LOLOMAR-552530 format. One line per field, with one value per residue (C-alpha): residue number from 1; residue in three letters; chain; x, y, z. Coordinates in pm, 1 decimal. Each point is the difference from the previous one (the first is absolute). Layout:
BEGIN
seq = NUM; ... .
type = ALA; ... .
mol = A; ... .
xx = X; ... .
yy = Y; ... .
zz = Z; ... .
//
This chain:
BEGIN
seq = 1; 2; 3; 4; 5; 6; 7; 8; 9; 10; 11; 12; 13; 14; 15; 16; 17; 18; 19; 20; 21; 22; 23; 24; 25; 26; 27; 28; 29; 30; 31; 32; 33; 34; 35; 36; 37; 38; 39; 40; 41; 42; 43; 44; 45; 46; 47; 48; 49; 50; 51; 52; 53; 54; 55; 56; 57; 58; 59; 60; 61; 62; 63; 64; 65; 66; 67; 68; 69; 70; 71; 72; 73; 74; 75; 76; 77; 78; 79; 80; 81; 82; 83; 84; 85; 86; 87; 88; 89; 90; 91; 92; 93; 94; 95; 96; 97; 98; 99; 100; 101; 102; 103; 104; 105; 106; 107; 108; 109; 110; 111; 112; 113; 114; 115; 116; 117; 118; 119; 120; 121; 122; 123; 124; 125; 126; 127; 128; 129; 130; 131; 132; 133; 134; 135; 136; 137; 138; 139; 140; 141; 142; 143; 144; 145; 146; 147; 148; 149; 150; 151; 152; 153; 154; 155; 156; 157; 158; 159; 160; 161; 162; 163; 164; 165; 166; 167; 168; 169; 170; 171; 172; 173; 174; 175; 176; 177; 178; 179; 180; 181; 182; 183; 184; 185; 186; 187; 188; 189; 190; 191; 192; 193; 194; 195; 196; 197; 198; 199; 200; 201; 202; 203; 204; 205; 206; 207; 208; 209; 210; 211; 212; 213; 214; 215; 216; 217; 218; 219; 220; 221; 222; 223; 224; 225; 226; 227; 228; 229; 230; 231; 232; 233; 234; 235; 236; 237; 238; 239; 240; 241; 242; 243; 244; 245; 246; 247; 248; 249; 250; 251; 252; 253; 254; 255; 256; 257; 258; 259; 260; 261; 262; 263; 264; 265; 266; 267; 268; 269; 270; 271; 272; 273; 274; 275; 276; 277; 278; 279; 280; 281; 282; 283; 284; 285 .
type = MET; LYS; GLN; GLU; ILE; ILE; ASP; LEU; PHE; ASP; GLU; TYR; THR; HIS; LYS; ALA; LEU; PRO; ARG; ARG; VAL; PHE; PHE; LYS; ARG; LEU; VAL; VAL; LEU; ALA; GLY; GLY; THR; ALA; ALA; ALA; THR; ALA; LEU; LEU; PRO; LEU; LEU; GLU; ASN; ASN; TYR; ALA; LYS; ALA; SER; MET; VAL; ALA; GLU; ASP; ASP; PRO; GLN; LEU; SER; ILE; GLU; THR; VAL; THR; TYR; PRO; GLY; ALA; ASP; GLY; THR; LEU; SER; GLY; TYR; LEU; ALA; ARG; PRO; LYS; ALA; ALA; SER; GLU; ASP; LEU; PRO; LYS; VAL; ILE; VAL; ILE; HIS; GLU; ASN; ARG; GLY; LEU; ASN; ALA; TYR; VAL; LYS; ASP; VAL; VAL; ARG; ARG; THR; ALA; LEU; ALA; GLY; TYR; GLU; ALA; LEU; GLY; THR; ASP; PHE; LEU; SER; THR; VAL; GLY; GLY; THR; PRO; THR; ASP; GLU; ASP; LYS; ALA; ARG; GLU; MET; ILE; SER; ALA; LEU; ASP; ALA; GLN; GLN; THR; LEU; GLY; ASN; LEU; LYS; ALA; THR; LEU; THR; PHE; LEU; GLN; SER; ARG; GLY; SER; GLY; LYS; VAL; GLY; CYS; VAL; GLY; PHE; CYS; TRP; GLY; GLY; GLY; MET; THR; ASN; GLN; LEU; ALA; VAL; ASN; ALA; PRO; ASP; LEU; GLY; ALA; ALA; VAL; ALA; PHE; TYR; GLY; SER; VAL; PRO; ALA; ALA; GLU; SER; VAL; PRO; ASN; ILE; GLN; ALA; PRO; LEU; LEU; LEU; HIS; TYR; ALA; GLY; LEU; ASP; GLU; ARG; ILE; ASN; GLN; GLY; ILE; PRO; ALA; TYR; GLU; ALA; ALA; LEU; ARG; THR; ALA; GLY; LYS; THR; TYR; THR; ILE; CYS; MET; TYR; GLY; GLU; VAL; ASN; HIS; ALA; PHE; HIS; ASN; ASP; THR; ASN; GLU; ALA; ARG; TYR; ASP; ALA; ASN; ALA; ALA; GLN; LEU; SER; TRP; GLU; ARG; THR; ILE; ALA; PHE; PHE; ASP; TYR; PHE; LEU; LYS; SER .
mol = A; A; A; A; A; A; A; A; A; A; A; A; A; A; A; A; A; A; A; A; A; A; A; A; A; A; A; A; A; A; A; A; A; A; A; A; A; A; A; A; A; A; A; A; A; A; A; A; A; A; A; A; A; A; A; A; A; A; A; A; A; A; A; A; A; A; A; A; A; A; A; A; A; A; A; A; A; A; A; A; A; A; A; A; A; A; A; A; A; A; A; A; A; A; A; A; A; A; A; A; A; A; A; A; A; A; A; A; A; A; A; A; A; A; A; A; A; A; A; A; A; A; A; A; A; A; A; A; A; A; A; A; A; A; A; A; A; A; A; A; A; A; A; A; A; A; A; A; A; A; A; A; A; A; A; A; A; A; A; A; A; A; A; A; A; A; A; A; A; A; A; A; A; A; A; A; A; A; A; A; A; A; A; A; A; A; A; A; A; A; A; A; A; A; A; A; A; A; A; A; A; A; A; A; A; A; A; A; A; A; A; A; A; A; A; A; A; A; A; A; A; A; A; A; A; A; A; A; A; A; A; A; A; A; A; A; A; A; A; A; A; A; A; A; A; A; A; A; A; A; A; A; A; A; A; A; A; A; A; A; A; A; A; A; A; A; A; A; A; A; A; A; A; A; A; A; A; A; A; A; A; A; A; A; A .
xx = -2835.0; -168.9; 232.9; -274.4; 31.9; 377.0; -40.0; -253.5; 240.8; 274.3; -232.9; -80.4; 365.0; 130.8; -281.5; -140.6; -322.9; -196.3; -12.6; -380.9; -15.8; 266.7; -185.6; -334.3; 148.1; 180.0; -333.0; -139.6; 300.8; 21.1; -371.3; -88.2; 116.9; 116.4; 210.5; 147.4; 89.6; 172.4; 206.8; 135.7; 273.8; 125.6; 13.8; 158.1; 355.5; 69.1; 330.1; 23.6; 124.7; 288.0; 272.7; 209.3; 291.9; -57.6; 28.0; 257.7; 200.8; 343.9; 176.3; -122.3; 65.0; -321.5; -58.3; -222.4; 185.4; -91.7; 151.2; -84.6; -253.8; -112.4; -286.0; 84.6; 155.2; -38.9; -8.4; 99.3; 42.9; 362.1; 131.5; 340.6; 183.7; 170.2; 296.8; 74.2; 308.8; 50.6; -159.3; -327.7; -201.9; -330.8; -363.8; -292.0; -326.4; -295.9; -334.8; -343.7; -275.2; -62.4; 321.0; 277.9; -177.3; 102.6; 15.5; 243.3; 214.2; 17.9; 118.4; 269.0; 115.7; -2.0; 215.5; 243.3; 35.0; 103.6; 303.8; -118.3; -54.1; -372.0; -211.4; -377.4; -85.9; -340.0; -95.1; -282.4; 254.9; -48.6; -378.9; -17.5; 125.5; -178.4; -330.3; -137.3; -316.6; 74.9; -275.1; 150.7; 348.5; -123.6; -164.3; 322.6; 207.5; -233.1; 23.7; 380.6; 158.4; 169.9; 306.1; 53.7; -27.6; 252.4; 223.7; -34.3; 88.5; 310.5; 91.9; -26.8; 242.6; 237.0; -26.5; 96.7; 281.5; 136.6; 28.7; 283.3; 123.0; -223.8; -232.4; -367.2; -298.7; -372.1; -299.0; -360.5; -344.8; -325.4; 23.4; 362.5; 48.5; -112.9; 231.9; 285.3; -54.6; -5.5; 324.1; 164.9; -101.2; 126.4; 310.3; 279.6; 216.7; -250.8; 170.3; -297.7; -380.0; -265.0; -367.5; -281.1; -321.0; 78.3; -147.6; 226.7; 172.7; -69.2; 159.7; 186.1; 178.8; 133.5; 325.9; 98.7; 13.8; 352.2; -67.1; -66.7; -363.8; -179.8; -376.8; -240.5; -363.0; -308.7; -182.3; -346.0; 91.2; -174.3; 17.3; 380.1; 74.6; -156.2; 306.9; 255.9; 11.8; 82.2; 251.9; 177.0; 5.9; 159.1; 257.6; 88.4; 27.0; 223.5; 223.7; -52.7; 90.4; -325.8; -177.1; -378.3; -142.4; -368.9; -153.7; -290.9; -330.0; 80.1; -130.8; 140.6; 177.9; 83.1; 319.4; -185.5; -28.6; -230.0; -279.2; -155.2; -215.0; 278.8; 321.2; 150.4; 279.7; 162.7; 6.1; 112.3; 289.6; 115.1; -22.2; 193.7; 272.7; 31.6; 10.1; 285.0; 194.2; -46.2; 126.2; 291.4; 106.9; -34.0; 70.5; 261.3; 226.3 .
yy = -3101.0; 50.2; 139.4; 248.3; 152.6; 38.1; 150.3; 246.5; 99.9; 51.7; 225.9; 192.6; 51.3; 87.3; 166.3; 253.2; -193.6; 180.9; -199.6; 3.8; -145.8; -257.0; -110.6; -16.2; -231.6; -198.7; -58.3; -152.0; -227.3; -104.0; -70.4; 260.1; 291.7; -215.0; -219.8; 302.6; 161.1; -320.4; -7.7; 353.2; -85.1; -270.6; 236.0; 296.6; 3.8; -86.5; 165.9; -173.9; -296.3; 195.7; -144.2; -254.1; 204.5; 175.3; 378.1; -36.6; -279.6; 25.5; -78.0; 319.4; 369.8; 189.1; 372.9; 259.3; 210.2; 313.2; 131.3; 241.9; -115.8; 152.8; 192.8; 12.7; -199.5; -376.7; -230.1; -365.3; -307.5; -117.4; -335.8; -167.3; -283.4; 123.6; -226.9; 118.0; 216.2; -17.2; 230.4; -182.9; -23.2; 180.1; -64.1; 240.5; -164.1; 166.1; -29.3; -92.3; 255.6; 2.4; 185.2; -83.0; -236.6; -277.9; -263.9; 203.6; 79.9; -373.0; -59.6; 263.5; -193.7; -330.5; 156.9; 136.0; -341.7; -135.6; 227.9; 328.6; 357.6; 27.8; 313.3; 17.7; 355.4; 149.9; 144.1; 186.3; 190.7; 325.2; -4.9; -76.8; -358.3; -335.4; 13.2; -289.1; -1.5; -223.4; 153.4; 343.0; -132.6; -137.6; 332.9; 183.7; -240.3; 37.7; 380.1; 7.7; 168.0; -274.9; 202.0; 141.2; -348.8; -131.4; 291.3; -96.9; -357.8; 109.0; 221.8; -310.5; -181.4; 296.3; 8.3; -366.1; 38.6; 282.8; -234.4; -205.0; -173.1; -307.1; -75.1; 98.5; -208.8; 29.6; -220.6; 115.1; -143.7; 83.3; 380.1; -35.9; -270.0; 243.5; 266.4; -252.3; -43.0; 377.8; 40.8; -265.3; 197.9; 329.7; -92.0; -156.5; -34.1; -219.9; -327.7; -240.1; 20.6; -238.7; 73.6; -188.3; 14.3; 348.0; 185.1; -0.4; 297.4; 113.1; -234.6; 284.5; 82.7; -353.6; 56.0; 250.8; -275.3; -95.0; -184.2; -375.4; -70.7; -263.5; 19.1; -188.2; -45.9; -169.8; -245.6; 132.7; 368.9; 72.0; 378.5; 10.7; -307.0; 141.2; 221.1; -282.3; -115.0; 344.9; 64.9; -331.4; 47.2; 343.1; -134.3; -287.5; 222.4; 245.1; -281.5; 79.5; -223.9; -107.7; -290.6; -33.5; -224.7; -89.9; -147.7; -226.1; 25.8; 300.7; 354.5; 349.2; 90.6; -364.0; 111.6; 215.1; -220.0; 249.1; -69.8; -336.1; -27.4; 50.9; -107.6; -325.5; -126.8; -225.6; 260.6; 268.4; -207.4; -112.4; 348.1; 148.5; -264.9; 76.6; 373.1; -25.4; -238.6; 248.9; 290.5; -208.4; -76.0; 349.5; 226.1; -191.0; -108.0 .
zz = 860.7; -337.6; -263.5; -92.0; 347.6; -27.2; -348.4; 140.3; 276.4; -257.6; -196.7; 318.2; 93.3; -345.7; -195.1; 246.6; 54.0; 276.8; 323.8; 14.4; -352.8; 87.8; 313.3; -179.7; -262.0; 271.1; 177.6; -319.8; -54.5; 365.0; 31.8; 259.9; 211.0; 291.1; -227.0; -178.6; 332.0; 111.3; -318.8; 32.9; 255.3; -235.8; -296.3; 176.6; 129.9; 362.9; 81.0; 335.4; -204.3; -153.1; 218.3; -189.1; 130.4; 333.3; 15.2; 276.3; -162.0; 164.9; -327.4; -163.2; 23.6; -87.1; -34.1; -164.7; -254.5; -192.4; -322.3; -284.0; -255.9; -327.4; 162.1; 370.8; 281.2; -10.6; 300.9; 4.4; 216.5; -21.7; 125.0; -23.7; 176.2; 317.5; -49.0; -353.3; -28.4; -373.8; -255.0; -47.6; -318.6; 37.6; -88.3; -34.0; 114.2; -175.2; 171.9; -133.9; -57.0; 377.2; 79.5; 245.4; 239.3; 238.9; -275.1; -209.2; 304.1; 71.0; -359.4; 60.3; 306.2; -190.9; -270.5; 257.8; 163.1; -339.3; 8.5; -148.1; 104.0; -76.7; -22.4; -6.0; -103.9; 74.0; -337.6; 172.3; 210.9; -187.0; 42.7; 369.9; 17.7; -9.0; 193.8; 203.6; -213.9; -302.5; -211.4; 60.8; -83.8; -332.5; -83.1; 79.0; -209.9; -298.3; 28.5; -16.2; -301.0; -200.5; -98.7; 346.8; 147.2; -249.8; 95.1; 366.5; -84.2; -191.8; 297.4; 220.5; -227.3; 18.9; 379.9; 35.0; -250.6; 215.1; 298.4; -148.1; -310.7; 24.5; -290.2; 40.1; -103.4; 60.6; 67.9; -19.0; 60.0; -183.8; -52.8; 102.5; -262.3; -266.2; 141.5; -5.4; -373.3; -41.5; 194.2; -216.4; -308.6; 139.6; 201.6; -208.0; 313.2; 185.7; 91.1; -8.3; 13.2; 132.0; -66.5; 172.0; -207.7; -126.8; -294.4; -304.6; -164.7; -354.2; -253.5; -169.6; 328.5; 55.1; -197.0; 271.4; 264.6; 106.9; 327.3; 3.9; 83.3; 205.6; -55.2; 227.6; -107.6; 144.1; -222.6; 89.7; -35.1; -330.3; 39.1; 15.7; -211.1; -314.3; -35.4; 20.6; -367.0; -137.7; 277.2; -51.4; -377.0; 42.0; 246.7; -230.9; -306.1; 187.2; 126.0; 367.4; 294.8; 161.5; 165.2; 26.0; 271.8; -7.6; 315.9; -93.9; 181.4; 219.8; 14.3; -26.2; 328.5; 74.0; 177.5; 254.5; 309.1; 173.0; -250.4; 83.8; -311.6; -254.4; 175.0; -124.2; 224.3; -258.9; -276.1; 243.9; 127.5; -344.5; -149.2; 291.5; -21.4; -370.4; 75.0; 249.8; -226.5; -285.9; 211.0; 128.7; -356.4; -145.8; 299.1; 200.4; -284.3 .
//
């Protein structure tokens, strides 16, 4: 697929480009309406593919939990190994700008299978929950109050901390990657943070970070990558513990296996192996 088409889709999903304008430009790039229509299923997520770990995996205990947030009741998808009796370390899984969908729930299950109590919170809980319409979900995410959302994220950290003495980390993707960076800035008791192609925090806030960071970026993701130099310089100057991993010729959202156009199996596997190894080192020791 032409890189121009993937770049256009990224603009559509992250810069509030109207769908009619997006499709009109897609028709031009694809060479016609029929070709553009055929490309849409490749560009949009297919959640039927979100099954690396089955929803009924017998190794896992899965439940829906609710707990107090900063501006209402939050709901989340919680998974943990059934066989685990010890006080497990915990991981918050922060969704993309499409809300708590099947892909994110599958990531929660993958994290649990690695030996963690994992929680995927629906950060649209207080405004009706994640809708099935992705365009609507993106609109709802963009309308969230930043401080209230940060408050809800800190409440999620508090909730997991209340469930035992295990350390708590977080991993986020896209919008969730940016929120992971924000949580690291605002939660000195966070155990570890992993951000996948997330927007960076303000340089002046970096000294507040206490958690070790693992930052995954896509080589073709110009929109997000423009913030890396300033972020890395601030981290280095402040003497923070961080690792930046850049994945060559891959696109934003390369970890999302439900998106055929942008998913890269090799980068997804390597980044996930690094993520679990990072959590094992900082949360299990």
